[in-house]
C-alpha positions in Angstrom: -63.7 -83.3 -151.4 -60.9 -81.3 -149.7 -62.1 -78.1 -150.6 -60.8 -76.3 -147.5 -57.5 -76.1 -145.9 -56.8 -79.3 -143.9 -56.2 -79.8 -140.5 -52.4 -80.9 -141.6 -52.0 -77.7 -143.1 -52.8 -75.8 -139.9 -50.3 -78.4 -138.1 -47.6 -77.4 -140.4 -48.1 -73.5 -140.1 -46.6 -73.6 -136.6 -43.2 -73.6 -138.4 -40.5 -76.4 -138.7 -38.4 -74.1 -140.0 -35.2 -75.4 -141.9 -31.5 -74.7 -141.8 -30.2 -71.6 -143.9 -28.3 -74.0 -145.5 -31.0 -75.9 -146.9 -32.3 -72.5 -148.0 -29.5 -71.5 -149.7 -29.2 -74.7 -151.5 -31.2 -73.5 -154.6 -32.1 -76.3 -156.8 -30.0 -79.0 -155.4 -29.4 -81.1 -158.3 -28.3 -84.5 -156.5 -30.3 -86.3 -154.3 -29.0 -87.9 -151.2 -27.7 -91.3 -151.3 -28.9 -94.1 -148.4 -32.3 -94.7 -147.7 -33.7 -92.6 -145.1 -36.7 -92.5 -147.1 -40.3 -93.4 -146.5 -39.6 -97.0 -145.9 -41.8 -97.6 -142.8 -44.8 -99.7 -143.0 -48.1 -100.2 -140.6 -51.5 -98.5 -140.3 -51.7 -95.2 -138.4 -52.9 -95.8 -134.8 -56.0 -94.9 -133.6 -54.2 -92.9 -130.7 -53.9 -90.1 -133.2 -51.3 -88.7 -135.6 -47.6 -89.1 -135.4 -45.6 -86.5 -133.1 -45.0 -83.5 -135.1 -41.0 -84.2 -134.5 -41.3 -87.6 -136.4 -38.9 -86.8 -139.6 -39.8 -88.6 -142.8 -37.9 -88.6 -146.3 -40.7 -89.2 -149.2 -39.5 -89.9 -152.8 -41.5 -89.5 -155.7 -41.2 -89.4 -159.7 -42.0 -86.4 -161.4 -41.8 -85.1 -165.1 -39.0 -83.0 -166.1 -41.5 -80.2 -167.3 -43.0 -80.1 -163.4 -39.4 -80.1 -162.0 -38.8 -77.0 -163.8 -41.9 -75.5 -162.8 -41.2 -76.2 -158.9 -37.8 -75.4 -159.1 -38.3 -71.9 -161.0 -35.8 -69.6 -162.2 -32.6 -69.5 -160.0 -34.3 -71.8 -157.5 -36.9 -69.1 -156.8 -40.0 -71.7 -156.6 -38.4 -74.3 -154.7 -36.9 -71.8 -152.1 -40.2 -70.6 -151.8 -41.9 -73.9 -150.9 -38.8 -74.6 -148.5 -39.4 -71.2 -146.7 -43.3 -72.0 -146.4 -43.3 -75.3 -145.5 -40.1 -75.8 -143.5 -39.1 -79.2 -145.6 -35.9 -79.7 -147.4 -37.2 -80.1 -151.0 -34.4 -81.5 -153.5 -34.6 -82.4 -157.1 -32.5 -84.9 -159.0 -30.5 -84.1 -161.9 -32.4 -84.4 -165.2 -30.9 -87.3 -167.5 -31.1 -87.2 -171.1 -33.5 -89.2 -172.8 -35.4 -89.8 -169.4 -38.5 -87.8 -169.0 -38.5 -88.3 -165.2 -36.9 -86.8 -162.1 -36.8 -87.7 -158.1 -38.3 -85.1 -156.0 -37.1 -85.9 -152.5 -39.0 -84.2 -149.9 -37.7 -84.6 -146.0 -38.2 -83.1 -142.6 -40.9 -83.0 -139.7 -44.1 -85.0 -141.1 -46.3 -81.8 -141.3 -43.8 -79.7 -143.3 -43.5 -82.7 -145.5 -47.3 -83.0 -146.1 -47.4 -79.1 -146.5 -44.8 -78.9 -149.0 -46.6 -81.6 -151.3 -49.7 -79.5 -151.3 -47.4 -76.3 -152.2 -45.8 -78.1 -154.8 -49.3 -79.3 -156.6 -50.2 -75.7 -156.2 -47.0 -74.6 -157.8 -47.8 -76.8 -160.8 -51.3 -75.6 -161.3 -50.2 -71.8 -160.8 -52.4 -71.1 -157.7 -52.3 -69.2 -154.8 -50.5 -70.6 -151.8 -52.5 -69.0 -148.8 -56.0 -69.8 -150.3 -57.8 -73.2 -150.2 -58.5 -75.5 -153.1 -61.8 -74.9 -154.7 -63.8 -77.2 -156.7 -62.0 -76.0 -160.2 -58.6 -77.0 -159.3 -56.7 -79.4 -161.6 -56.4 -82.9 -159.8 -52.7 -83.7 -160.0 -50.9 -87.1 -159.7 -47.9 -87.5 -157.3 -46.4 -90.8 -157.9 -44.5 -91.5 -154.5 -42.0 -94.5 -154.4 -43.1 -96.5 -151.5 -40.6 -99.8 -150.4 -42.5 -103.1 -151.4 -42.3 -104.3 -147.9 -44.4 -101.3 -146.6 -47.1 -101.3 -149.4 -49.4 -103.6 -147.6 -49.4 -101.5 -144.5 -50.7 -98.3 -146.6 -53.2 -100.4 -148.4 -54.3 -101.9 -145.3 -56.5 -105.3 -144.9 -58.7 -105.8 -147.9 -57.7 -102.1 -149.0 -59.3 -100.6 -145.5 -56.4 -98.1 -145.4 -56.4 -96.6 -149.0 -60.4 -96.1 -148.7 -59.8 -94.2 -145.2 -57.3 -92.0 -146.6 -59.3 -91.4 -149.8 -62.2 -90.8 -147.6 -60.4 -88.4 -145.1 -58.7 -86.4 -147.9 -60.8 -86.6 -151.3 -57.7 -87.6 -153.1 -57.6 -91.0 -155.2 -54.9 -93.7 -154.4 -53.8 -96.4 -156.9 -50.8 -98.8 -155.7 -49.0 -100.1 -158.8 -48.5 -104.2 -158.7 -45.4 -104.8 -159.5 -41.9 -103.2 -158.0 -40.1 -100.8 -160.2 -37.8 -102.3 -162.6 -34.3 -103.4 -160.5 -35.8 -101.9 -157.2 -37.7 -103.3 -154.2 -40.0 -100.1 -154.6 -43.5 -99.8 -156.1 -45.5 -96.5 -157.0 -48.2 -95.5 -155.0 -50.0 -92.7 -157.1 -51.9 -90.2 -155.1 -54.3 -87.7 -157.3 -56.1 -85.0 -156.3 -56.2 -81.2 -155.7 -53.6 -79.7 -153.7 -55.5 -79.9 -150.5 -56.2 -83.4 -150.8 -52.5 -84.4 -151.8 -51.7 -82.4 -148.5 -53.8 -84.4 -146.5 -53.4 -88.0 -148.2 -49.9 -87.4 -147.9 -49.9 -86.7 -144.0 -51.9 -89.8 -143.5 -49.6 -92.1 -145.6 -46.4 -90.5 -143.9 -48.1 -91.3 -140.5 -48.5 -95.0 -141.6 -44.6 -95.1 -142.8 -43.1 -93.5 -139.7 -45.3 -95.7 -137.4 -44.2 -98.8 -139.3 -40.6 -97.9 -139.4 -40.8 -97.3 -135.4 -42.1 -101.1 -135.3 -39.8 -102.8 -137.7 -37.0 -100.3 -139.6 -36.2 -101.2 -143.2 -33.1 -102.4 -144.0 -31.1 -102.4 -147.5 -33.9 -101.2 -149.2 -33.1 -101.2 -153.1 -34.7 -97.9 -154.6 -35.4 -97.2 -157.9 -33.0 -95.2 -160.3 -34.2 -94.1 -163.4 -32.0 -94.8 -166.7 -31.4 -92.6 -169.8 -33.3 -95.2 -171.8 -36.9 -95.2 -170.2 -39.1 -94.2 -167.9 -40.9 -96.1 -165.2 -43.9 -95.5 -167.0 -42.9 -96.8 -170.4 -45.0 -99.6 -171.8 -42.5 -100.8 -174.3 -41.3 -103.9 -171.9 -38.0 -102.6 -172.3 -37.7 -100.7 -168.7 -33.9 -101.4 -167.3 -33.5 -102.3 -163.8 -31.9 -99.8 -161.4 -29.4 -100.3 -159.1 -27.9 -99.5 -155.4 -29.4 -98.1 -152.5 -30.9 -95.0 -153.2 -32.5 -94.1 -156.6 -30.5 -92.0 -158.4 -31.5 -91.7 -162.1 -29.8 -93.2 -164.9 -26.7 -95.4 -164.2 -28.2 -99.0 -165.0 -26.9 -99.5 -168.5 -28.6 -101.4 -171.2 -26.3 -101.9 -174.1 -26.3 -104.0 -177.1 -24.5 -107.2 -177.1 -21.7 -108.3 -179.4 -23.6 -108.3 -182.8 -27.1 -109.3 -181.7 -29.7 -106.9 -182.7 -30.3 -104.5 -179.9 -33.9 -105.4 -179.4 -32.4 -108.8 -178.6 -29.4 -109.3 -176.1 -28.5 -106.5 -174.0 -26.7 -106.0 -170.8 -27.8 -104.8 -167.3 -25.8 -103.8 -164.4 -27.0 -103.7 -160.6 -25.6 -103.5 -157.4 -26.4 -105.8 -154.3 -25.3 -105.7 -150.7 -22.0 -107.5 -150.1 -23.3 -109.3 -147.0 -26.1 -110.5 -149.0 -24.2 -112.4 -151.8 -24.1 -115.8 -150.1 -27.6 -116.0 -150.4 -27.9 -115.2 -153.7 -25.2 -117.9 -154.8 -26.5 -120.5 -152.6 -24.9 -123.7 -151.4 -22.5 -124.7 -154.5 -24.2 -122.0 -156.6 -27.6 -123.8 -156.6 -29.5 -120.4 -156.2 -27.7 -118.6 -158.7 -28.0 -121.3 -161.3 -31.8 -121.7 -160.4 -32.3 -118.0 -161.2 -30.0 -117.9 -164.4 -32.3 -121.1 -165.5 -35.5 -119.5 -165.0 -34.9 -116.2 -166.3 -32.8 -117.7 -169.4 -30.3 -115.0 -168.6 -26.4 -114.9 -167.8 -25.5 -113.6 -164.5 -22.5 -112.6 -163.2 -21.4 -111.5 -159.6 -18.2 -109.2 -160.0 -15.2 -109.2 -157.6 -15.6 -106.8 -154.5 -14.6 -103.0 -155.9 -15.7 -103.9 -159.7 -17.2 -100.9 -161.3 -19.8 -101.1 -164.1 -19.5 -99.6 -167.6 -21.3 -96.3 -168.1 -22.4 -94.6 -171.2 -19.9 -94.0 -173.9 -17.7 -96.8 -172.3 -16.9 -94.5 -169.2 -16.7 -96.0 -165.7 -20.3 -95.9 -164.3 -20.5 -94.5 -160.7 -19.7 -96.7 -158.1 -22.1 -98.7 -155.7 -22.0 -97.5 -152.0 -19.3 -99.1 -149.6 -20.4 -102.7 -149.1 -22.1 -103.3 -152.5 -21.1 -105.9 -155.3 -21.6 -105.3 -159.1 -23.7 -107.9 -160.6 -24.2 -108.1 -164.8 -26.9 -109.7 -166.3 -27.0 -110.3 -169.7 -30.2 -111.3 -172.0 -33.2 -110.1 -173.9 -34.9 -107.3 -172.1 -37.7 -109.3 -170.8 -35.5 -111.9 -169.3 -33.0 -109.5 -167.5 -36.1 -108.0 -166.2 -37.3 -111.2 -164.8 -33.9 -112.3 -163.6 -33.5 -108.5 -161.7 -37.0 -109.5 -160.3 -36.1 -112.9 -159.0 -32.6 -111.4 -157.4 -34.6 -108.7 -155.6 -37.3 -111.2 -154.8 -34.5 -113.5 -153.2 -32.6 -110.5 -151.2 -36.1 -109.6 -149.8 -36.9 -113.0 -148.6 -33.3 -112.9 -146.8 -33.8 -109.6 -145.3 -37.3 -110.4 -143.8 -35.6 -113.7 -142.7 -32.6 -111.8 -140.7 -35.5 -109.6 -139.0 -37.3 -112.3 -137.5 
């Protein structure tokens, strides 16, 4: 069990201080675009931990209630976590109707892992400077990890996850499927504050090493919408779009006069330079995906913008992204999105070889 202050926390106390601009940013409500996130994969080397200078950006899903506790009145709590850890901590804006927000923590690995330990202490209303005790409440942190990196975190036959569990006292569980409309999977880490601190350090170390060996490109990050959460069991989770997970702009609207539970429309963005591999020779690939998913799929012209809530234009994708509109029943839309992202992932892997 992680009943004492971890080595990782002692390392992080050496003080990687952040900039005053970061400290002053209060409840930073928007998350950075682009994928600097923990998009890396490979087991930690036997030669020891990653150098403290290695920077990482880790993203996790948190419920709105926990987000409010982490931020505190006027940003007081989040500022204290930034001060004590030396990491940059940013919480995404809340979306009406969605119980989840994104917590972004970035900076040197030891600062980031320390921040997650402090975040758990804040959620549990525990003192920052005392080790976790046996009676401490376990908290679950849901990290979003690129699918291409999850294998490295799990390890052959689950060896890495077991190693992290034994070293930290935390319990780790990797989701089988990708978050809707993204190439990310959830890695749930449950434990007391010190256990989360140590486990985060191990996970971050794996991700940093993997990224050094083979940097990821075009990871499609999960974006929550106002219709459902990642943990929804209704099967109506809309996919998410774009480069970085920003809650909320994947649109799910009733189509024509069909009942809302029937035909719906989903909007996603894909990288412009990979449109060709989605379409295939003579449209073969896109037609195959249409057929397999029983969905209508339309790739819009460059620069086209999706329709957001109440008919207003949705935020445009990043430069170099193309809007794709998918219409069908919710389960079919989800299948179409999975097939599209799977095809993109195959192409990206091919380009890396």
